C-alpha positions in Angstrom: 10.8 148.9 60.0 11.9 146.9 63.0 13.1 144.1 60.7 15.2 146.6 58.7 16.7 148.0 61.9 17.6 144.5 63.2 19.2 143.7 59.9 21.2 147.0 59.9 22.4 146.3 63.4 23.4 142.8 62.4 25.4 144.1 59.5 27.2 146.7 61.7 28.0 144.0 64.2 29.4 141.7 61.6 31.5 144.6 60.2 32.8 145.4 63.7 33.6 141.7 64.3 35.4 141.6 60.9 37.5 144.7 61.8 38.3 143.2 65.2 39.4 139.9 63.5 41.6 141.9 61.1 43.1 143.8 64.1 43.7 140.5 66.0 45.3 138.9 63.0 47.9 141.6 62.8 49.1 141.0 66.4 51.7 138.4 67.5 50.1 135.1 68.1 52.8 132.7 69.3 50.1 130.7 71.2 48.2 129.8 68.0 49.3 126.9 65.8 47.7 125.2 62.8 46.8 121.6 63.5 48.5 120.6 60.2 51.7 122.1 61.5 51.4 120.1 64.7 50.7 117.0 62.6 53.7 117.6 60.4 55.9 118.1 63.4 54.6 114.8 65.0 55.4 112.9 61.8 58.8 114.4 61.3 59.8 113.9 64.9 58.8 110.3 64.6 61.0 109.8 61.5 63.9 111.7 63.3 63.7 109.5 66.4 63.6 106.3 64.3 66.7 107.5 62.4 68.3 108.4 65.7 67.7 104.9 67.1 69.2 103.3 64.0 72.3 105.5 64.2 72.8 104.7 67.9 73.0 101.0 67.0 74.3 101.1 63.5 77.5 99.1 64.4 75.7 96.5 66.3 76.9 95.1 69.6 79.9 97.5 69.9 77.4 100.4 69.9 75.0 98.6 72.2 77.8 98.2 74.8 77.4 101.9 75.7 73.9 101.4 77.0 74.3 98.6 79.6 76.6 98.0 82.6 78.1 95.1 84.4 80.2 94.8 87.5 83.2 93.2 85.8 86.5 94.9 84.9 86.4 93.3 81.5 88.7 90.4 82.2 85.6 88.3 82.9 82.1 89.5 82.0 79.0 89.1 83.9 77.1 89.7 80.6 76.1 86.9 78.3 78.9 85.8 76.0 77.1 87.1 72.9 77.5 90.7 74.2 80.7 92.6 74.7 81.8 93.9 78.1 80.1 97.2 79.0 81.9 100.4 78.2 80.5 102.2 81.3 80.5 101.1 84.9 77.1 100.9 86.6 77.9 103.8 88.9 79.5 105.9 86.1 76.8 108.4 85.7 76.3 112.1 86.6 72.8 111.4 87.8 72.9 110.6 91.5 69.2 111.1 92.3 67.5 107.9 93.4 64.7 108.6 90.9 67.3 109.1 88.1 69.0 105.8 89.1 65.8 104.0 88.3 64.7 106.1 85.4 68.2 106.0 83.6 68.9 102.4 84.7 71.3 100.6 82.4 71.1 97.0 83.7 71.8 94.0 81.5 72.1 93.9 77.7 68.6 92.4 77.5 67.2 95.4 79.3 68.9 97.7 76.9 67.6 95.8 73.9 64.1 95.8 75.3 64.1 99.5 75.9 65.3 100.2 72.3 62.6 97.9 70.9 59.8 99.5 73.0 61.0 102.9 72.0 60.9 102.0 68.4 57.4 100.7 68.7 56.2 103.8 70.6 57.9 106.1 68.0 55.9 104.4 65.2 52.7 104.7 67.1 53.5 108.3 67.9 54.1 109.1 64.3 50.8 107.4 63.2 48.8 109.3 65.8 46.9 106.3 67.1 44.5 105.9 69.9 45.7 106.7 73.5 48.2 109.2 72.0 48.4 111.0 75.3 49.9 108.0 77.1 52.0 106.9 74.1 53.7 110.3 74.0 54.4 110.3 77.7 55.9 106.8 77.5 57.9 107.8 74.5 59.3 110.8 76.4 60.3 108.6 79.3 62.0 106.0 77.1 63.8 108.6 75.0 65.0 110.3 78.2 66.3 106.9 79.5 68.3 106.2 76.3 69.7 109.8 76.2 70.7 110.1 79.8 72.0 106.7 80.7 74.9 107.3 78.3 75.3 111.1 78.3 78.8 110.9 76.9 77.3 110.1 73.4 75.0 113.2 73.2 75.1 116.9 72.4 72.7 119.8 72.9 70.3 118.4 70.4 69.2 115.8 72.9 68.0 118.4 75.4 66.2 120.3 72.6 64.5 117.2 71.3 63.6 116.0 74.8 62.0 119.3 75.7 60.0 119.5 72.5 58.8 116.0 72.9 57.6 116.9 76.4 55.7 119.8 75.0 53.9 117.5 72.5 52.8 115.4 75.5 51.2 118.5 76.9 49.5 119.3 73.6 47.8 116.0 73.8 44.8 115.6 71.3 45.9 118.6 69.3 48.8 116.6 67.9 46.4 114.1 66.2 43.8 116.5 64.8 45.1 116.0 61.3 47.0 113.3 59.2 46.7 110.6 61.8 45.0 107.3 62.4 42.7 109.0 65.0 41.7 111.7 62.6 41.0 109.1 59.8 38.5 107.2 61.9 37.0 110.4 63.3 36.3 111.6 59.8 34.7 108.3 58.9 32.4 108.5 61.9 31.5 112.1 61.1 30.7 111.2 57.5 28.6 108.3 58.6 26.7 110.4 61.1 26.1 113.1 58.5 24.8 110.6 56.0 22.5 109.1 58.5 21.1 112.6 59.4 20.5 113.3 55.7 18.8 109.9 55.2 16.5 110.8 58.1 15.6 114.1 56.4 17.8 116.3 58.5 20.3 118.9 57.3 24.1 118.8 57.8 27.1 120.8 56.7 29.3 118.4 54.8 31.9 121.0 53.9 33.2 121.6 57.4 36.9 121.8 56.4 37.8 118.8 58.6 41.4 118.7 59.5 42.1 122.4 59.2 42.0 124.8 62.1 44.0 126.7 64.6 44.4 125.7 68.3 45.7 127.6 71.2 46.6 126.6 74.8 49.3 126.9 77.4 51.0 123.9 75.6 51.0 125.5 72.2 52.4 128.7 73.6 55.1 126.7 75.4 56.2 124.7 72.4 56.3 127.9 70.3 58.4 129.8 72.9 60.8 126.9 73.4 62.3 127.6 70.0 63.3 131.2 70.5 64.3 130.6 74.1 66.8 128.1 72.9 68.4 130.5 70.4 68.3 133.5 72.8 70.0 131.4 75.4 72.8 130.4 73.0 73.2 134.0 71.7 73.2 135.4 75.3 76.2 133.3 76.2 78.1 134.5 73.2 77.9 138.1 74.3 80.3 137.2 77.2 83.0 136.3 74.7 84.6 138.1 71.8 84.7 135.7 68.8 81.1 136.3 67.8 81.2 140.1 68.2 82.7 143.0 66.3 85.5 143.7 65.6 86.7 140.0 66.1 84.0 138.0 64.2 86.2 134.9 64.0 83.8 132.3 65.4 82.9 130.7 62.1 86.6 130.4 61.1 87.4 128.5 64.2 84.2 126.4 64.1 85.0 125.3 60.6 88.7 124.6 61.3 88.7 122.9 64.7 89.2 119.2 65.0 85.7 118.4 66.1 82.5 118.2 63.9 84.0 119.7 60.8 84.1 118.9 57.1 87.3 119.1 55.1 86.2 121.2 52.2 84.6 123.9 54.5 87.8 124.0 56.6 89.9 124.5 53.4 87.6 127.3 52.1 87.6 129.0 55.5 91.4 129.1 55.5 91.6 130.2 51.9 89.0 133.0 52.4 89.2 133.9 56.1 87.7 137.4 55.7 84.5 135.8 54.2 84.1 133.8 57.5 83.8 137.2 59.4 80.8 138.1 57.3 79.4 134.6 57.9 79.8 135.1 61.6 77.9 138.4 61.6 75.2 136.9 59.3 74.9 133.8 61.6 74.4 136.0 64.7 71.8 138.1 62.9 69.9 135.1 61.7 69.9 133.4 65.1 68.6 136.6 66.8 66.1 137.8 64.2 64.5 134.7 62.7 63.4 133.0 65.9 61.9 136.3 67.1 60.0 136.7 63.9 58.5 133.3 64.3 56.6 134.3 67.4 56.1 138.0 66.5 54.5 137.2 63.1 50.7 136.7 63.2 49.4 133.2 62.7 46.0 133.9 61.1 44.8 136.1 58.2 45.4 136.0 54.5 48.4 138.3 54.9 50.3 136.0 57.4 53.8 135.3 56.3 55.0 133.5 59.3 56.3 130.6 57.1 58.9 132.9 55.5 61.2 133.1 58.6 60.5 129.4 59.3 61.7 128.5 55.8 64.8 130.8 56.1 65.7 129.3 59.5 65.4 125.8 58.2 67.6 126.6 55.2 70.1 128.2 57.6 70.4 125.0 59.5 70.7 122.9 56.4 73.5 125.1 55.2 75.3 124.6 58.6 74.9 120.8 58.1 76.5 121.1 54.7 79.5 122.8 56.3 79.7 120.9 59.6 79.3 117.3 60.7 76.5 118.0 63.3 73.6 115.9 62.0 71.1 115.7 64.9 71.4 119.4 65.9 70.8 120.8 62.5 68.1 118.5 61.3 66.0 118.7 64.5 66.3 122.5 64.5 65.0 122.5 60.9 62.1 120.2 61.8 61.0 122.5 64.6 60.4 125.3 62.0 57.4 123.4 60.6 55.4 124.3 63.7 55.2 127.9 62.5 53.6 127.3 59.1 50.4 129.4 59.2 47.0 128.3 57.9 47.1 130.4 54.8 50.3 128.7 53.7 48.8 125.2 54.2 45.6 126.3 52.4 47.7 127.5 49.4 50.0 124.4 49.3 47.1 122.0 49.7 44.6 124.0 47.8 44.1 121.4 45.1 42.6 119.1 47.8 40.3 121.8 49.1 41.1 120.9 52.7 39.7 117.4 52.6 42.7 115.1 52.3 42.0 111.4 53.1 43.8 111.6 56.4 42.7 115.1 57.4 40.0 114.2 59.9 39.7 115.6 63.4 37.3 118.3 64.3 38.4 121.3 66.4 36.0 120.5 69.2 35.1 122.8 72.0 37.3 122.8 75.0 36.9 119.6 76.9 36.0 119.8 80.6 37.2 116.3 81.4 39.5 115.7 84.3 42.3 114.6 82.0 42.0 117.9 80.1 42.1 119.9 83.3 45.2 118.1 84.5 46.9 118.6 81.2 46.1 122.3 81.3 47.6 122.6 84.8 50.7 120.7 83.9 51.2 122.8 80.7 50.8 126.0 82.7 53.4 124.8 85.2 55.9 123.9 82.5 55.3 127.2 80.7 56.0 129.1 83.9 59.0 127.1 84.8 60.5 127.3 81.3 60.3 131.1 81.5 61.5 131.2 85.1 64.5 128.9 84.4 65.5 130.7 81.2 65.2 134.1 83.0 67.5 132.7 85.7 70.0 131.5 83.2 70.1 134.9 81.5 70.6 136.6 84.9 67.3 138.5 84.7 65.9 136.9 87.9 67.3 134.8 90.7 66.8 131.0 90.4 65.7 130.0 93.9 65.7 126.3 93.1 69.1 126.6 91.2 67.5 124.8 88.3 66.9 121.6 90.4 63.4 121.0 89.1 64.5 121.3 85.5 67.5 119.0 86.2 65.2 116.5 87.9 62.8 116.4 85.0 65.6 116.8 82.4 63.8 119.9 81.2 66.9 122.0 80.9 67.1 125.6 79.5 70.9 125.8 79.4 72.0 126.3 75.8 75.7 126.7 74.7 76.2 126.2 70.9 79.8 127.3 70.5 79.6 130.0 73.2 81.0 132.2 74.7 83.9 131.4 72.3 84.6 128.6 69.9 87.2 126.2 71.2 90.7 126.4 69.5 92.3 123.4 71.2 91.0 119.8 70.7 92.2 116.3 71.2 92.5 114.0 68.2 93.5 110.4 68.3 93.3 106.9 67.2 92.4 103.5 68.5 94.9 100.8 67.5 94.8 97.1 68.2 98.0 95.1 68.4 97.8 91.7 66.8 99.8 88.6 68.0 100.7 86.4 66.4 100.6 88.2 63.0 97.9 87.2 60.6 99.3 84.7 58.1 98.9 85.3 54.4 98.7 89.1 54.6 101.6 89.4 52.2 99.3 88.5 49.4 96.5 90.8 50.3 98.1 93.8 52.1 101.7 93.7 50.9 102.9 92.6 54.4 104.7 89.5 55.5 104.1 87.5 58.6 107.7 88.0 59.8 107.0 91.6 60.9 107.6 92.3 64.5 104.2 93.9 65.1 101.0 93.9 63.2 98.2 96.3 64.0 94.5 97.0 63.2 92.9 100.4 62.9 90.0 99.8 65.2 88.1 103.0 64.3 88.2 102.2 60.6 87.3 98.6 61.1 84.3 99.5 63.2 83.2 102.2 60.8 83.4 100.1 57.7 82.7 96.7 59.3 85.7 95.5 57.4 88.3 93.6 59.4 90.3 92.4 56.4 93.5 93.8 55.0 91.9 97.2 54.5 92.1 97.8 58.2 95.4 96.2 58.9 98.4 98.5 59.4 102.0 97.8 58.6 104.8 99.6 60.4 105.0 102.4 57.8 101.3 103.1 57.9 101.3 103.1 61.7 104.2 105.5 61.9 102.4 107.8 59.4 99.2 107.8 61.5 101.3 108.6 64.6 103.0 111.6 63.0 100.3 113.2 60.8 97.3 115.2 62.2 94.3 114.1 60.1 92.6 117.0 58.2 89.1 115.6 58.7 89.0 113.9 62.1 85.2 113.6 62.1 85.3 111.2 59.1 87.6 108.8 60.9 85.3 108.0 63.9 82.8 105.2 63.7 80.0 107.8 64.1 79.6 111.3 65.4 78.5 109.9 68.8 81.9 108.3 69.1 83.5 111.6 68.3 81.5 113.4 70.9 82.4 110.7 73.5 86.1 110.8 72.7 86.2 114.6 72.9 85.6 114.5 76.6 86.9 111.0 77.3 90.5 112.0 77.8 89.6 114.7 80.4 90.7 113.7 83.9 88.3 116.0 85.7 85.3 113.7 85.1 82.1 113.3 87.1 81.7 111.1 89.2 85.3 111.8 90.3 86.2 108.2 90.9 85.9 107.3 87.2 89.1 108.8 86.0 90.4 108.9 82.4 92.5 105.8 83.0 89.6 103.7 84.5 87.3 104.7 81.7 89.9 103.9 79.0 90.5 100.5 80.5 86.8 99.6 80.2 86.7 101.0 76.6 89.8 99.0 75.7 88.4 95.8 77.0 85.2 96.3 74.9 87.3 97.0 71.8 89.4 93.9 72.5 86.3 91.7 72.7 84.8 93.2 69.5 88.1 92.9 67.5 88.7 89.3 68.6 85.0 88.4 67.9 85.4 89.8 64.4 88.7 87.9 63.8 86.9 84.7 64.6 84.1 85.5 62.1 86.8 86.1 59.5 88.3 82.7 60.2 91.5 84.0 61.8 91.5 81.7 64.9 95.3 81.7 65.2 95.6 85.5 65.6 94.0 87.9 68.1 94.3 91.4 69.4 96.4 91.3 72.6 96.3 95.0 73.5 94.7 98.3 72.5 96.4 101.6 72.3 94.4 104.8 72.8 96.5 107.6 71.5 95.6 111.3 71.7 97.3 114.4 70.4 96.6 118.0 71.3 95.8 120.1 68.2 95.5 123.8 68.3 93.8 125.5 65.4 96.0 128.0 63.5 95.0 131.5 64.4 92.8 133.6 62.1 95.7 136.0 61.4 98.0 133.2 60.3 95.5 131.3 58.3 96.9 129.5 55.2 95.5 126.8 53.0 98.3 124.3 53.9 98.4 125.0 57.7 95.4 124.0 59.9 96.7 122.7 63.2 99.7 123.1 65.5 100.6 120.1 67.5 101.3 121.0 71.1 102.4 119.2 74.2 103.1 115.5 74.5 101.1 112.7 73.1 98.8 110.8 75.5 99.1 107.0 75.1 97.0 104.7 77.1 97.7 101.0 76.6 95.1 98.4 77.7 96.0 94.6 77.7 93.2 92.4 76.5 
């Protein structure tokens, strides 16, 4: 009788626990993440960072010149002759803190090359999930922050986003390598060896322990989950102080597609042909950026009925559609990558069901909470960053007062200030060209390019030459082509720059209210012109044109205003306003 009573009580207790589990599974669980989601995020971030490093240096030495400094004015270079004069002065940085001067140090070209090489190695080790992952992730965050902040003119909001998420992976520590990593592979081999040894000695063991699957929760997992909706909420919050994103205006998408920055020609043409459709797209975009990130953290993580992956997939598709319409690679791809964090266990189990949870690289037990000093320190740091992220975001939204004015976040480059085309989309942009004047004219161009060497002036389209790495006749301009470039506003300005980073830099380069104040538009343009001179003349030597050289560089900018929504026509995109800004730099 006593045995029957104990068994009955045990069954009741199990049923009660099952009901409690079902109830818990229906509650929001932003702090709970599947280790396979964290592993996928780690691998995708590694690939993203490797691609980013390549794109930063895809044009070789001319791109590298943005990441080091020298004290010369360009007429004579303190840098080795192999490298071009630096684009930025050593003191031309918005970071005046002594710590930042060390952290974001530019130094010589050799220092810049070394930092890029070390960052690439750390990125590979980070993606593989090797031993000492904790220290590798911290060093990678420091190096990525160095590259991003020592040349802030080349970046956009995606750099703050990726830097913050990378910092949260440092806080997650061992959770990031529980699955699909070198660490988990060797852990699994050790576990299988130990189990086999136990069986050989006559003991019992559970070989089907679903290694590599499991859910983890901590301050760090809560922080990395909340960082995603906080970014979207911050951007949407700023838009409510404007009118373009709100009813009855709803013209933000029209202006975003048609402005002279970060656009694609076909999307701009469609927006002008069907302007009313862009109003529906604006409303849909706002709804998606408000609802989908919130669903990510409100949806339960565990349980067979979890559908948290549905808003994650929809949000990723939303960003891919934006990338198809706009030339904003890093922002859209990294935002899509972050969605993988919210794939729940049931989705992974269904997708990987044929492997029954035992993929070759799926090692890594979900061990009990470690009481080591390192784990305690990581927990305290994660709790601090979680608190500060919420505090800083609340201050930016005007909910609470920021007593430190965001100084801690600025010091750590852990910012929570998100813009993303808010409060209104810009309608006035600067478009321009970079032209090199050749003297004496290149001989023999009458055979290749239809020009003769008796022309008064011969020019080279520097942006095209750098972008295509073609300094032959394809980039040489005659007087007619030059006059046409001066008169016509290009429909797709983004495609003319060497890369999107050059476009971002040039967008703010012509502003005269720069920081630090002593580095005016003219002074920065002189340094850029000297760098372009060196690159062009070096290319001419490689092409065997020793008799001709670029003697000056013209930086020409026009002010283009997007045609208003009410006057949209397929053939009219910009109005040219004001006088052209022409800055000439002698080589």
